[in-house]
N, C-alpha and C positions, 0 to 999 in steps of 0.2 A: 875407490873413490873417482876413478874416471869414469866408471859407469854410472855411479851417481851423479857426477857433475854432468855426463853426457845426458843423462835422463833430465836433469834438471835445466839444461841448456834447450833440451828438445822441448820440455814442458812450457820453458819461457817463449819459445819461438810460437809453439801452439796457441799460447795465452796471448801473445803479442798477435799472432794472426787473428785471433777470435776478437781480441779487443779492437783490431784494425777493422775487421769486417763489421762488428758491432757499431764501431764508430760511423762508418759509411753508411750503414743501415740507418743510424740515428739520424745522419746528415740528411740522407736520402728522406726519410720521413719528415724532417724539419722542412725541407725544401717542398714536399707535397703539402703539408700542414699550411706553408706561407702562400702556396699557390691556390689552396682552398680558401684561405683567408682574404686574399686579394680577389678572388671570384665572388666570395660572399659578399666582400665589401662592394664590388662592382655590382652585383646581383641587387644588394640593398640599396646602393646609390640609384641604380635604374630604376628600382622598385619606388624610391623616394620620390624621384624625378616623375615616374608614371602616375602616383598617388597625387602628387601635386598638381600634374597637369589635369587629372580627372577631378580633383577638387576645384581648381579653376573652372574648368569646364562646368561642373556642377553648380558652382557659384553663380556663373554667367547665366545658366539657366533659371536657377532660383530669382537672380534680379531680374531677367526676363519675365519670369510668370509674375513677381511681385509688381513690376509695372503694368503688366496686362490687368492685373487684379485692380490695381490703383485707378486705371483709365477705366477699367468696366464699373467701379465705385463711382468714379466722377459722371460717367454716362447715366448710371442708376440714379444717382443724386439729381443729376439734370432733368432726367424724365419724371421723377418724382416732384420737383418743381414745377415742370410742365404739366403735370397732372393736377397739381394744387391749383395753378393758374386756370385750367381748363374747368375744375370743379367750381372755382369762383365765378367764370364765365357762365356756367350752366346755372348756378345759383342766382345770377344777375338775370339770365333770360327766363329763368321760373318766375323771378319775381315781376319781370315785365309782362309775360304772359298772363300772369295771374291779374296785374294791374290793366292790362288790356281788355282780358275777359271780364273783369269788372266793369271797364268802361263799355264794352258792347252791350253787356246786360243793361248798364244805365240809359244807353243809346236806345236799345231796344223798348224799353219800358217809357222814355220820353216819345218815342215814335209811337207807339200805341196811345200814349195820352194826346199826342198831335193829331193822330188820326180820329179819335174820338172828339177832339176838339174841332177838326176839320168837318165831320159829320154833323156835329152840333151847329156849326156856325152854316154850312149847307143847308141844314133843315131850318135855321132862322132865315136864312136868305130866301128861300123859296116860300116861306111863310109870309115875309116881308113883301116878296114879289106878288103873291096872291093877293095880300092886302092893298099892294098898290095897284094892281089891276082891277080889283074890286071897287076901290075908291075912285079910279079913272071912270070905270064903268058907271058908277053911281053919280059921279060929277058930269058925266056925258049925258047921262038920262035926265039930268037935272037942266040941263042946257038945251035940251030939245023939247 
């Protein structure tokens, strides 16, 4: 029985040693897991901070681009209004040019009529002068 007891004690010692080694291994693995978890949490937190920073940066860029778009749209609207005013001005000028052209044509017609009248009056004037000379001549001949 002593031999059995010695084997039993030896077996218990070996079992206790294995249990102790296994417990140490479990604790070591637990510590490694905790360290990995801490690193992962750190990495995740760092990634979250990095992503948030990138998101803020992109949001700033988007805001800047949206402001640029709005400014360009306002400039475009302003230019469209200017174009509308210029088109209105051009239409007004075209009307004035047409009116002036019509007025010039009327003046040219009037000028032609006035020249014709002038020629007619000059002809009549020359006839009257000839008639006056003729009458003067006849009166002069009558008195002599």
